[in-house]
PQR file of N, CA, C, O and H, with PARSE charges and radii, in Angstrom:
ATOM      1  N   MET A   1       7.532 -10.479  -6.272 -0.4000 1.5000
ATOM      2  CA  MET A   1       6.951  -9.507  -5.761 -0.0000 2.0000
ATOM      3  C   MET A   1       8.156  -8.540  -4.773  0.5500 1.7000
ATOM      4  O   MET A   1       9.339  -8.867  -4.674 -0.5500 1.4000
ATOM      5  N   LYS A   2       7.649  -7.533  -4.225 -0.4000 1.5000
ATOM      6  CA  LYS A   2       8.480  -6.473  -4.326 -0.0000 2.0000
ATOM      7  C   LYS A   2       8.599  -5.842  -2.902  0.5500 1.7000
ATOM      8  O   LYS A   2       7.668  -5.151  -2.487 -0.5500 1.4000
ATOM      9  H   LYS A   2       6.688  -7.268  -4.305  0.4000 1.0000
ATOM     10  N   GLN A   3       9.239  -5.964  -2.464 -0.4000 1.5000
ATOM     11  CA  GLN A   3      10.031  -5.292  -1.154 -0.0000 2.0000
ATOM     12  C   GLN A   3       9.433  -4.132  -0.417  0.5500 1.7000
ATOM     13  O   GLN A   3       8.904  -3.487  -1.323 -0.5500 1.4000
ATOM     14  H   GLN A   3       9.995  -6.525  -2.801  0.4000 1.0000
ATOM     15  N   ILE A   4       9.201  -3.465   0.764 -0.4000 1.5000
ATOM     16  CA  ILE A   4       8.836  -2.122   0.736 -0.0000 2.0000
ATOM     17  C   ILE A   4       9.615  -2.232   2.384  0.5500 1.7000
ATOM     18  O   ILE A   4       9.037  -2.999   3.153 -0.5500 1.4000
ATOM     19  H   ILE A   4       9.630  -3.989   1.500  0.4000 1.0000
ATOM     20  N   SER A   5      10.713  -1.602   2.862 -0.4000 1.5000
ATOM     21  CA  SER A   5      11.828  -1.779   3.492 -0.0000 2.0000
ATOM     22  C   SER A   5      10.668  -0.373   5.149  0.5500 1.7000
ATOM     23  O   SER A   5      10.361   0.810   5.000 -0.5500 1.4000
ATOM     24  H   SER A   5      11.182  -0.979   2.237  0.4000 1.0000
ATOM     25  N   LEU A   6      10.452  -1.132   6.196 -0.4000 1.5000
ATOM     26  CA  LEU A   6       9.792  -0.250   7.732 -0.0000 2.0000
ATOM     27  C   LEU A   6      11.631   0.379   8.141  0.5500 1.7000
ATOM     28  O   LEU A   6      12.733  -0.026   8.511 -0.5500 1.4000
ATOM     29  H   LEU A   6      10.702  -2.093   6.317  0.4000 1.0000
ATOM     30  N   ARG A   7      10.535   2.191   7.546 -0.4000 1.5000
ATOM     31  CA  ARG A   7      11.973   2.542   8.930 -0.0000 2.0000
ATOM     32  C   ARG A   7      11.254   3.406  10.345  0.5500 1.7000
ATOM     33  O   ARG A   7      11.394   4.567  10.731 -0.5500 1.4000
ATOM     34  H   ARG A   7       9.640   2.520   7.245  0.4000 1.0000
ATOM     35  N   SER A   8      10.468   2.280  10.864 -0.4000 1.5000
ATOM     36  CA  SER A   8       9.368   2.760  11.624 -0.0000 2.0000
ATOM     37  C   SER A   8       8.359   1.669  12.150  0.5500 1.7000
ATOM     38  O   SER A   8       8.719   0.498  12.264 -0.5500 1.4000
ATOM     39  H   SER A   8      10.355   1.337  10.551  0.4000 1.0000
ATOM     40  N   GLU A   9       7.725   1.878  12.307 -0.4000 1.5000
ATOM     41  CA  GLU A   9       6.303   0.497  13.496 -0.0000 2.0000
ATOM     42  C   GLU A   9       6.269  -0.462  12.162  0.5500 1.7000
ATOM     43  O   GLU A   9       6.630  -1.541  11.691 -0.5500 1.4000
ATOM     44  H   GLU A   9       7.433   2.829  12.214  0.4000 1.0000
ATOM     45  N   TYR A  10       5.344   1.130  11.841 -0.4000 1.5000
ATOM     46  CA  TYR A  10       4.740   1.164  10.755 -0.0000 2.0000
ATOM     47  C   TYR A  10       4.779   1.308   9.671  0.5500 1.7000
ATOM     48  O   TYR A  10       5.997   1.479   9.623 -0.5500 1.4000
ATOM     49  H   TYR A  10       5.051   2.007  12.223  0.4000 1.0000
ATOM     50  N   ILE A  11       4.164   1.483   7.658 -0.4000 1.5000
ATOM     51  CA  ILE A  11       4.139   2.774   7.195 -0.0000 2.0000
ATOM     52  C   ILE A  11       2.616   2.696   7.068  0.5500 1.7000
ATOM     53  O   ILE A  11       2.283   1.619   7.563 -0.5500 1.4000
ATOM     54  H   ILE A  11       3.174   1.344   7.697  0.4000 1.0000
ATOM     55  N   THR A  12       1.536   3.366   6.619 -0.4000 1.5000
ATOM     56  CA  THR A  12       0.452   3.897   6.316 -0.0000 2.0000
ATOM     57  C   THR A  12       0.295   3.639   5.065  0.5500 1.7000
ATOM     58  O   THR A  12       1.208   3.836   4.263 -0.5500 1.4000
ATOM     59  H   THR A  12       1.806   4.241   6.216  0.4000 1.0000
ATOM     60  N   LEU A  13      -0.684   3.242   4.772 -0.4000 1.5000
ATOM     61  CA  LEU A  13      -1.480   2.330   3.462 -0.0000 2.0000
ATOM     62  C   LEU A  13      -1.047   3.727   2.051  0.5500 1.7000
ATOM     63  O   LEU A  13      -0.345   3.688   1.041 -0.5500 1.4000
ATOM     64  H   LEU A  13      -1.425   3.082   5.424  0.4000 1.0000
ATOM     65  N   GLY A  14      -1.585   4.413   2.461 -0.4000 1.5000
ATOM     66  CA  GLY A  14      -0.901   5.695   1.486 -0.0000 2.0000
ATOM     67  C   GLY A  14       0.546   6.368   1.078  0.5500 1.7000
ATOM     68  O   GLY A  14       0.906   7.103   0.159 -0.5500 1.4000
ATOM     69  H   GLY A  14      -2.155   4.445   3.281  0.4000 1.0000
ATOM     70  N   GLN A  15       1.150   5.807   2.124 -0.4000 1.5000
ATOM     71  CA  GLN A  15       2.464   6.529   2.202 -0.0000 2.0000
ATOM     72  C   GLN A  15       2.890   5.690   1.164  0.5500 1.7000
ATOM     73  O   GLN A  15       3.295   6.105   0.079 -0.5500 1.4000
ATOM     74  H   GLN A  15       0.857   5.210   2.871  0.4000 1.0000
ATOM     75  N   MET A  16       2.754   3.877   1.664 -0.4000 1.5000
ATOM     76  CA  MET A  16       3.147   2.057   0.408 -0.0000 2.0000
ATOM     77  C   MET A  16       3.147   3.067  -0.798  0.5500 1.7000
ATOM     78  O   MET A  16       4.046   3.848  -1.109 -0.5500 1.4000
ATOM     79  H   MET A  16       2.425   3.540   2.546  0.4000 1.0000
ATOM     80  N   LEU A  17       1.782   2.846  -1.478 -0.4000 1.5000
ATOM     81  CA  LEU A  17       1.544   3.210  -2.299 -0.0000 2.0000
ATOM     82  C   LEU A  17       2.619   4.907  -3.424  0.5500 1.7000
ATOM     83  O   LEU A  17       2.966   5.320  -4.530 -0.5500 1.4000
ATOM     84  H   LEU A  17       1.051   2.211  -1.226  0.4000 1.0000
ATOM     85  N   LYS A  18       2.617   5.123  -2.198 -0.4000 1.5000
ATOM     86  CA  LYS A  18       4.082   6.415  -3.030 -0.0000 2.0000
ATOM     87  C   LYS A  18       5.474   5.420  -3.088  0.5500 1.7000
ATOM     88  O   LYS A  18       6.102   5.049  -4.079 -0.5500 1.4000
ATOM     89  H   LYS A  18       2.335   4.788  -1.299  0.4000 1.0000
ATOM     90  N   VAL A  19       5.656   5.198  -1.974 -0.4000 1.5000
ATOM     91  CA  VAL A  19       7.036   4.293  -2.612 -0.0000 2.0000
ATOM     92  C   VAL A  19       7.033   3.214  -3.317  0.5500 1.7000
ATOM     93  O   VAL A  19       7.934   2.544  -3.822 -0.5500 1.4000
ATOM     94  H   VAL A  19       5.146   5.500  -1.168  0.4000 1.0000
ATOM     95  N   GLY A  20       5.878   3.124  -3.290 -0.4000 1.5000
ATOM     96  CA  GLY A  20       5.804   2.021  -3.728 -0.0000 2.0000
ATOM     97  C   GLY A  20       5.863   1.823  -5.988  0.5500 1.7000
ATOM     98  O   GLY A  20       6.000   1.017  -6.909 -0.5500 1.4000
ATOM     99  H   GLY A  20       5.146   3.668  -2.880  0.4000 1.0000
ATOM    100  N   ASP A  21       5.637   3.247  -5.657 -0.4000 1.5000
ATOM    101  CA  ASP A  21       5.746   4.111  -6.715 -0.0000 2.0000
ATOM    102  C   ASP A  21       4.157   3.351  -7.465  0.5500 1.7000
ATOM    103  O   ASP A  21       4.062   2.764  -8.543 -0.5500 1.4000
ATOM    104  H   ASP A  21       5.526   3.901  -4.909  0.4000 1.0000
ATOM    105  N   CYS A  22       3.020   3.648  -6.398 -0.4000 1.5000
ATOM    106  CA  CYS A  22       1.952   2.887  -7.728 -0.0000 2.0000
ATOM    107  C   CYS A  22       0.999   4.619  -8.010  0.5500 1.7000
ATOM    108  O   CYS A  22       0.097   4.780  -8.832 -0.5500 1.4000
ATOM    109  H   CYS A  22       3.097   4.125  -5.522  0.4000 1.0000
ATOM    110  N   ILE A  23       1.753   6.067  -6.733 -0.4000 1.5000
ATOM    111  CA  ILE A  23       0.944   6.956  -7.014 -0.0000 2.0000
ATOM    112  C   ILE A  23       2.305   8.667  -6.928  0.5500 1.7000
ATOM    113  O   ILE A  23       3.318   8.887  -6.264 -0.5500 1.4000
ATOM    114  H   ILE A  23       2.486   5.937  -6.066  0.4000 1.0000
ATOM    115  N   ASP A  24       1.783   9.208  -7.644 -0.4000 1.5000
ATOM    116  CA  ASP A  24       3.513  10.006  -8.135 -0.0000 2.0000
ATOM    117  C   ASP A  24       3.335  11.119  -5.724  0.5500 1.7000
ATOM    118  O   ASP A  24       4.154  11.353  -4.836 -0.5500 1.4000
ATOM    119  H   ASP A  24       0.960   9.029  -8.183  0.4000 1.0000
ATOM    120  N   SER A  25       2.536  11.238  -5.816 -0.4000 1.5000
ATOM    121  CA  SER A  25       2.158  11.869  -4.135 -0.0000 2.0000
ATOM    122  C   SER A  25       0.945  11.628  -3.468  0.5500 1.7000
ATOM    123  O   SER A  25      -0.247  11.378  -3.646 -0.5500 1.4000
ATOM    124  H   SER A  25       1.870  11.048  -6.537  0.4000 1.0000
ATOM    125  N   GLY A  26       1.912  11.843  -2.516 -0.4000 1.5000
ATOM    126  CA  GLY A  26       0.347  11.307  -0.951 -0.0000 2.0000
ATOM    127  C   GLY A  26      -0.921  11.463  -1.603  0.5500 1.7000
ATOM    128  O   GLY A  26      -1.614  10.492  -1.904 -0.5500 1.4000
ATOM    129  H   GLY A  26       2.880  12.046  -2.372  0.4000 1.0000
ATOM    130  N   GLY A  27      -1.341  12.988  -1.896 -0.4000 1.5000
ATOM    131  CA  GLY A  27      -2.624  13.877  -2.490 -0.0000 2.0000
ATOM    132  C   GLY A  27      -3.295  12.729  -2.876  0.5500 1.7000
ATOM    133  O   GLY A  27      -4.476  12.620  -2.544 -0.5500 1.4000
ATOM    134  H   GLY A  27      -0.778  13.778  -1.651  0.4000 1.0000
ATOM    135  N   GLN A  28      -2.593  11.583  -3.714 -0.4000 1.5000
ATOM    136  CA  GLN A  28      -3.873  11.045  -5.689 -0.0000 2.0000
ATOM    137  C   GLN A  28      -4.299   9.642  -4.191  0.5500 1.7000
ATOM    138  O   GLN A  28      -5.486   9.382  -3.995 -0.5500 1.4000
ATOM    139  H   GLN A  28      -1.634  11.672  -3.983  0.4000 1.0000
ATOM    140  N   ALA A  29      -3.502   9.124  -3.568 -0.4000 1.5000
ATOM    141  CA  ALA A  29      -3.560   8.180  -2.827 -0.0000 2.0000
ATOM    142  C   ALA A  29      -6.115   8.034  -2.258  0.5500 1.7000
ATOM    143  O   ALA A  29      -6.987   7.168  -2.314 -0.5500 1.4000
ATOM    144  H   ALA A  29      -2.538   9.335  -3.728  0.4000 1.0000
ATOM    145  N   LYS A  30      -5.988   9.774  -1.754 -0.4000 1.5000
ATOM    146  CA  LYS A  30      -7.797   8.916  -2.159 -0.0000 2.0000
ATOM    147  C   LYS A  30      -8.854   8.848  -3.165  0.5500 1.7000
ATOM    148  O   LYS A  30     -10.070   8.658  -3.189 -0.5500 1.4000
ATOM    149  H   LYS A  30      -5.279  10.478  -1.708  0.4000 1.0000
ATOM    150  N   ALA A  31      -7.509   9.177  -4.328 -0.4000 1.5000
ATOM    151  CA  ALA A  31      -8.914   8.593  -6.038 -0.0000 2.0000
ATOM    152  C   ALA A  31      -7.999   7.330  -6.465  0.5500 1.7000
ATOM    153  O   ALA A  31      -8.168   6.885  -7.600 -0.5500 1.4000
ATOM    154  H   ALA A  31      -6.522   9.332  -4.309  0.4000 1.0000
ATOM    155  N   PHE A  32      -7.185   6.818  -5.749 -0.4000 1.5000
ATOM    156  CA  PHE A  32      -6.539   5.988  -6.521 -0.0000 2.0000
ATOM    157  C   PHE A  32      -6.857   4.954  -5.515  0.5500 1.7000
ATOM    158  O   PHE A  32      -6.672   3.807  -5.922 -0.5500 1.4000
ATOM    159  H   PHE A  32      -7.047   7.180  -4.827  0.4000 1.0000
ATOM    160  N   LEU A  33      -7.395   5.096  -4.007 -0.4000 1.5000
ATOM    161  CA  LEU A  33      -8.243   3.922  -3.245 -0.0000 2.0000
ATOM    162  C   LEU A  33      -9.874   3.361  -4.064  0.5500 1.7000
ATOM    163  O   LEU A  33     -10.470   2.294  -3.916 -0.5500 1.4000
ATOM    164  H   LEU A  33      -7.546   6.028  -3.676  0.4000 1.0000
ATOM    165  N   ALA A  34     -10.228   4.568  -4.929 -0.4000 1.5000
ATOM    166  CA  ALA A  34     -11.284   4.844  -4.959 -0.0000 2.0000
ATOM    167  C   ALA A  34     -11.526   3.883  -6.537  0.5500 1.7000
ATOM    168  O   ALA A  34     -12.415   3.040  -6.659 -0.5500 1.4000
ATOM    169  H   ALA A  34      -9.744   5.434  -5.048  0.4000 1.0000
ATOM    170  N   GLU A  35     -10.644   4.203  -7.507 -0.4000 1.5000
ATOM    171  CA  GLU A  35     -10.585   3.228  -8.534 -0.0000 2.0000
ATOM    172  C   GLU A  35      -9.348   1.975  -8.612  0.5500 1.7000
ATOM    173  O   GLU A  35      -8.837   1.714  -9.702 -0.5500 1.4000
ATOM    174  H   GLU A  35      -9.922   4.888  -7.408  0.4000 1.0000
ATOM    175  N   ILE A  36      -8.920   1.221  -7.320 -0.4000 1.5000
ATOM    176  CA  ILE A  36      -8.048   0.588  -8.128 -0.0000 2.0000
ATOM    177  C   ILE A  36      -8.847   0.057  -6.699  0.5500 1.7000
ATOM    178  O   ILE A  36      -9.342   0.634  -5.730 -0.5500 1.4000
ATOM    179  H   ILE A  36      -9.335   1.433  -6.435  0.4000 1.0000
ATOM    180  N   ARG A  37      -8.659  -1.623  -7.201 -0.4000 1.5000
ATOM    181  CA  ARG A  37      -8.783  -2.555  -6.190 -0.0000 2.0000
ATOM    182  C   ARG A  37      -7.260  -3.316  -5.446  0.5500 1.7000
ATOM    183  O   ARG A  37      -6.366  -3.847  -6.106 -0.5500 1.4000
ATOM    184  H   ARG A  37      -8.258  -2.092  -7.988  0.4000 1.0000
ATOM    185  N   ILE A  38      -7.296  -3.171  -3.784 -0.4000 1.5000
ATOM    186  CA  ILE A  38      -6.095  -3.146  -2.826 -0.0000 2.0000
ATOM    187  C   ILE A  38      -6.752  -4.480  -1.729  0.5500 1.7000
ATOM    188  O   ILE A  38      -7.834  -4.455  -1.143 -0.5500 1.4000
ATOM    189  H   ILE A  38      -8.022  -2.740  -3.248  0.4000 1.0000
ATOM    190  N   LYS A  39      -5.926  -5.356  -1.704 -0.4000 1.5000
ATOM    191  CA  LYS A  39      -5.767  -6.915  -0.630 -0.0000 2.0000
ATOM    192  C   LYS A  39      -4.736  -6.660   0.098  0.5500 1.7000
ATOM    193  O   LYS A  39      -3.555  -6.856  -0.188 -0.5500 1.4000
ATOM    194  H   LYS A  39      -5.046  -5.376  -2.179  0.4000 1.0000
ATOM    195  N   VAL A  40      -5.391  -6.014   1.493 -0.4000 1.5000
ATOM    196  CA  VAL A  40      -4.076  -6.193   2.564 -0.0000 2.0000
ATOM    197  C   VAL A  40      -4.954  -7.890   3.266  0.5500 1.7000
ATOM    198  O   VAL A  40      -6.116  -8.212   3.516 -0.5500 1.4000
ATOM    199  H   VAL A  40      -6.351  -5.856   1.725  0.4000 1.0000
ATOM    200  N   ASN A  41      -3.633  -8.556   3.344 -0.4000 1.5000
ATOM    201  CA  ASN A  41      -3.725  -9.602   3.123 -0.0000 2.0000
ATOM    202  C   ASN A  41      -4.421 -10.626   2.834  0.5500 1.7000
ATOM    203  O   ASN A  41      -4.394 -11.842   3.026 -0.5500 1.4000
ATOM    204  H   ASN A  41      -2.689  -8.294   3.140  0.4000 1.0000
ATOM    205  N   GLY A  42      -5.319  -9.535   2.116 -0.4000 1.5000
ATOM    206  CA  GLY A  42      -6.383 -10.972   1.506 -0.0000 2.0000
ATOM    207  C   GLY A  42      -7.834 -10.325   1.536  0.5500 1.7000
ATOM    208  O   GLY A  42      -8.820 -10.848   1.018 -0.5500 1.4000
ATOM    209  H   GLY A  42      -5.341  -8.548   1.961  0.4000 1.0000
ATOM    210  N   GLU A  43      -7.825  -9.105   2.220 -0.4000 1.5000
ATOM    211  CA  GLU A  43      -8.799  -8.374   2.282 -0.0000 2.0000
ATOM    212  C   GLU A  43      -8.811  -7.384   1.445  0.5500 1.7000
ATOM    213  O   GLU A  43      -7.743  -7.056   0.928 -0.5500 1.4000
ATOM    214  H   GLU A  43      -7.024  -8.680   2.640  0.4000 1.0000
ATOM    215  N   LYS A  44     -10.266  -6.541   1.054 -0.4000 1.5000
ATOM    216  CA  LYS A  44     -10.217  -5.821   0.969 -0.0000 2.0000
ATOM    217  C   LYS A  44      -9.858  -4.262   1.508  0.5500 1.7000
ATOM    218  O   LYS A  44     -10.801  -3.855   2.187 -0.5500 1.4000
ATOM    219  H   LYS A  44     -11.134  -6.807   1.474  0.4000 1.0000
ATOM    220  N   GLU A  45      -8.955  -3.441   1.422 -0.4000 1.5000
ATOM    221  CA  GLU A  45      -9.102  -2.417   1.883 -0.0000 2.0000
ATOM    222  C   GLU A  45      -8.942  -1.428   1.216  0.5500 1.7000
ATOM    223  O   GLU A  45      -8.397  -1.441   0.113 -0.5500 1.4000
ATOM    224  H   GLU A  45      -8.189  -3.772   0.871  0.4000 1.0000
ATOM    225  N   ASN A  46      -9.627   0.107   2.078 -0.4000 1.5000
ATOM    226  CA  ASN A  46      -9.695   1.581   1.106 -0.0000 2.0000
ATOM    227  C   ASN A  46      -9.555   2.260   2.197  0.5500 1.7000
ATOM    228  O   ASN A  46     -10.401   3.090   2.529 -0.5500 1.4000
ATOM    229  H   ASN A  46     -10.070   0.117   2.974  0.4000 1.0000
ATOM    230  N   ARG A  47      -8.708   2.068   2.759 -0.4000 1.5000
ATOM    231  CA  ARG A  47      -7.989   3.172   3.674 -0.0000 2.0000
ATOM    232  C   ARG A  47      -6.905   3.536   3.793  0.5500 1.7000
ATOM    233  O   ARG A  47      -6.029   2.819   4.278 -0.5500 1.4000
ATOM    234  H   ARG A  47      -8.020   1.394   2.489  0.4000 1.0000
ATOM    235  N   ARG A  48      -6.627   5.195   3.222 -0.4000 1.5000
ATOM    236  CA  ARG A  48      -4.749   5.158   3.187 -0.0000 2.0000
ATOM    237  C   ARG A  48      -4.322   5.017   4.482  0.5500 1.7000
ATOM    238  O   ARG A  48      -3.232   4.511   4.746 -0.5500 1.4000
ATOM    239  H   ARG A  48      -7.338   5.778   2.828  0.4000 1.0000
ATOM    240  N   GLY A  49      -4.970   5.360   5.185 -0.4000 1.5000
ATOM    241  CA  GLY A  49      -4.673   5.960   6.576 -0.0000 2.0000
ATOM    242  C   GLY A  49      -4.076   3.978   7.194  0.5500 1.7000
ATOM    243  O   GLY A  49      -2.890   3.838   7.492 -0.5500 1.4000
ATOM    244  H   GLY A  49      -5.856   5.771   4.970  0.4000 1.0000
ATOM    245  N   ARG A  50      -4.923   2.882   7.273 -0.4000 1.5000
ATOM    246  CA  ARG A  50      -3.927   1.968   7.357 -0.0000 2.0000
ATOM    247  C   ARG A  50      -3.803   1.105   7.414  0.5500 1.7000
ATOM    248  O   ARG A  50      -4.144   0.337   6.515 -0.5500 1.4000
ATOM    249  H   ARG A  50      -5.886   2.996   7.030  0.4000 1.0000
ATOM    250  N   LYS A  51      -3.224   0.719   8.543 -0.4000 1.5000
ATOM    251  CA  LYS A  51      -1.391   1.386   9.591 -0.0000 2.0000
ATOM    252  C   LYS A  51      -0.744  -0.189   8.941  0.5500 1.7000
ATOM    253  O   LYS A  51      -1.365  -1.212   9.229 -0.5500 1.4000
ATOM    254  H   LYS A  51      -2.947   1.343   9.273  0.4000 1.0000
ATOM    255  N   LEU A  52       0.270  -0.265   8.239 -0.4000 1.5000
ATOM    256  CA  LEU A  52       1.046  -1.163   7.745 -0.0000 2.0000
ATOM    257  C   LEU A  52       2.363  -1.981   8.490  0.5500 1.7000
ATOM    258  O   LEU A  52       3.313  -1.205   8.586 -0.5500 1.4000
ATOM    259  H   LEU A  52       0.775   0.566   8.005  0.4000 1.0000
ATOM    260  N   TYR A  53       2.627  -3.158   8.966 -0.4000 1.5000
ATOM    261  CA  TYR A  53       3.285  -3.631   9.876 -0.0000 2.0000
ATOM    262  C   TYR A  53       4.132  -4.793   8.697  0.5500 1.7000
ATOM    263  O   TYR A  53       3.862  -4.934   7.505 -0.5500 1.4000
ATOM    264  H   TYR A  53       1.855  -3.789   8.888  0.4000 1.0000
ATOM    265  N   ALA A  54       5.136  -5.468   9.451 -0.4000 1.5000
ATOM    266  CA  ALA A  54       6.392  -5.901   8.472 -0.0000 2.0000
ATOM    267  C   ALA A  54       5.492  -7.703   8.467  0.5500 1.7000
ATOM    268  O   ALA A  54       4.696  -8.207   9.259 -0.5500 1.4000
ATOM    269  H   ALA A  54       5.356  -5.353  10.420  0.4000 1.0000
ATOM    270  N   GLY A  55       5.872  -8.012   7.689 -0.4000 1.5000
ATOM    271  CA  GLY A  55       4.884  -9.119   6.940 -0.0000 2.0000
ATOM    272  C   GLY A  55       3.609  -8.752   6.603  0.5500 1.7000
ATOM    273  O   GLY A  55       2.629  -9.483   6.743 -0.5500 1.4000
ATOM    274  H   GLY A  55       6.519  -7.603   7.045  0.4000 1.0000
ATOM    275  N   ASP A  56       3.601  -8.093   6.343 -0.4000 1.5000
ATOM    276  CA  ASP A  56       2.068  -7.349   5.747 -0.0000 2.0000
ATOM    277  C   ASP A  56       2.584  -7.598   4.094  0.5500 1.7000
ATOM    278  O   ASP A  56       3.696  -7.585   3.565 -0.5500 1.4000
ATOM    279  H   ASP A  56       4.398  -7.500   6.230  0.4000 1.0000
ATOM    280  N   VAL A  57       1.161  -7.832   3.567 -0.4000 1.5000
ATOM    281  CA  VAL A  57       1.885  -8.373   2.534 -0.0000 2.0000
ATOM    282  C   VAL A  57      -0.201  -7.308   2.011  0.5500 1.7000
ATOM    283  O   VAL A  57      -1.309  -7.094   2.504 -0.5500 1.4000
ATOM    284  H   VAL A  57       0.258  -7.842   3.997  0.4000 1.0000
ATOM    285  N   VAL A  58       0.692  -7.035   0.635 -0.4000 1.5000
ATOM    286  CA  VAL A  58      -0.374  -5.441  -0.069 -0.0000 2.0000
ATOM    287  C   VAL A  58      -0.679  -5.901  -1.631  0.5500 1.7000
ATOM    288  O   VAL A  58       0.290  -5.796  -2.382 -0.5500 1.4000
ATOM    289  H   VAL A  58       1.592  -7.209   0.235  0.4000 1.0000
ATOM    290  N   ASP A  59      -2.287  -6.551  -2.388 -0.4000 1.5000
ATOM    291  CA  ASP A  59      -1.783  -6.964  -3.602 -0.0000 2.0000
ATOM    292  C   ASP A  59      -2.635  -5.526  -4.460  0.5500 1.7000
ATOM    293  O   ASP A  59      -3.855  -5.372  -4.402 -0.5500 1.4000
ATOM    294  H   ASP A  59      -3.075  -6.637  -1.778  0.4000 1.0000
ATOM    295  N   VAL A  60      -1.964  -4.855  -5.002 -0.4000 1.5000
ATOM    296  CA  VAL A  60      -2.898  -4.009  -6.025 -0.0000 2.0000
ATOM    297  C   VAL A  60      -2.717  -4.535  -7.595  0.5500 1.7000
ATOM    298  O   VAL A  60      -1.820  -4.690  -8.424 -0.5500 1.4000
ATOM    299  H   VAL A  60      -0.973  -4.979  -5.050  0.4000 1.0000
ATOM    300  N   ASP A  61      -4.317  -4.729  -7.447 -0.4000 1.5000
ATOM    301  CA  ASP A  61      -4.120  -4.769  -9.165 -0.0000 2.0000
ATOM    302  C   ASP A  61      -3.544  -3.642 -10.185  0.5500 1.7000
ATOM    303  O   ASP A  61      -3.571  -2.420 -10.336 -0.5500 1.4000
ATOM    304  H   ASP A  61      -5.046  -4.603  -6.774  0.4000 1.0000
ATOM    305  N   GLY A  62      -2.961  -4.904 -10.841 -0.4000 1.5000
ATOM    306  CA  GLY A  62      -2.785  -3.805 -11.696 -0.0000 2.0000
ATOM    307  C   GLY A  62      -0.175  -3.105 -11.850  0.5500 1.7000
ATOM    308  O   GLY A  62       0.793  -2.798 -12.545 -0.5500 1.4000
ATOM    309  H   GLY A  62      -2.939  -5.896 -10.719  0.4000 1.0000
ATOM    310  N   TYR A  63      -0.702  -3.334 -10.638 -0.4000 1.5000
ATOM    311  CA  TYR A  63       0.705  -2.454 -10.156 -0.0000 2.0000
ATOM    312  C   TYR A  63       2.329  -3.671  -9.080  0.5500 1.7000
ATOM    313  O   TYR A  63       3.505  -3.436  -8.802 -0.5500 1.4000
ATOM    314  H   TYR A  63      -1.488  -3.583 -10.073  0.4000 1.0000
ATOM    315  N   GLY A  64       1.013  -5.337  -8.760 -0.4000 1.5000
ATOM    316  CA  GLY A  64       1.036  -6.222  -8.474 -0.0000 2.0000
ATOM    317  C   GLY A  64       2.119  -6.332  -6.931  0.5500 1.7000
ATOM    318  O   GLY A  64       2.553  -5.268  -6.489 -0.5500 1.4000
ATOM    319  H   GLY A  64       0.058  -5.527  -8.986  0.4000 1.0000
ATOM    320  N   THR A  65       2.285  -6.940  -6.598 -0.4000 1.5000
ATOM    321  CA  THR A  65       2.298  -7.443  -5.197 -0.0000 2.0000
ATOM    322  C   THR A  65       3.846  -7.322  -4.419  0.5500 1.7000
ATOM    323  O   THR A  65       4.959  -7.600  -4.866 -0.5500 1.4000
ATOM    324  H   THR A  65       1.932  -7.804  -6.957  0.4000 1.0000
ATOM    325  N   PHE A  66       3.348  -6.672  -2.772 -0.4000 1.5000
ATOM    326  CA  PHE A  66       4.596  -5.723  -1.681 -0.0000 2.0000
ATOM    327  C   PHE A  66       4.076  -6.499  -1.420  0.5500 1.7000
ATOM    328  O   PHE A  66       2.898  -6.850  -1.482 -0.5500 1.4000
ATOM    329  H   PHE A  66       2.445  -6.446  -2.409  0.4000 1.0000
ATOM    330  N   MET A  67       5.827  -7.237  -0.745 -0.4000 1.5000
ATOM    331  CA  MET A  67       5.885  -7.707   1.491 -0.0000 2.0000
ATOM    332  C   MET A  67       6.422  -6.592   2.001  0.5500 1.7000
ATOM    333  O   MET A  67       7.469  -5.987   1.769 -0.5500 1.4000
ATOM    334  H   MET A  67       6.784  -6.952  -0.695  0.4000 1.0000
ATOM    335  N   ILE A  68       5.407  -6.401   2.834 -0.4000 1.5000
ATOM    336  CA  ILE A  68       6.356  -5.070   3.930 -0.0000 2.0000
ATOM    337  C   ILE A  68       7.022  -5.469   4.888  0.5500 1.7000
ATOM    338  O   ILE A  68       6.589  -6.467   5.463 -0.5500 1.4000
ATOM    339  H   ILE A  68       4.557  -6.892   3.023  0.4000 1.0000
ATOM    340  N   GLY A  69       8.485  -4.747   5.469 -0.4000 1.5000
ATOM    341  CA  GLY A  69       9.117  -5.167   5.503 -0.0000 2.0000
ATOM    342  C   GLY A  69      10.745  -4.707   6.011  0.5500 1.7000
ATOM    343  O   GLY A  69      11.653  -5.538   5.998 -0.5500 1.4000
ATOM    344  H   GLY A  69       8.837  -3.936   5.002  0.4000 1.0000
TER
END
């Protein structure tokens, strides 16, 4: 499990994908979310603006599991 550190109260899913090296730029987030299955705390998610808070777990098919903290 990879750790994503928060610098503020939350991080958006699109920002997390960039920080987690799943995508190279924020502009790729929409297409990435349309193609790759992502679950946040066990629930399917496809909104790049989804706010992630400390303790959230994000599973990205083919890229691994990320813990927000």
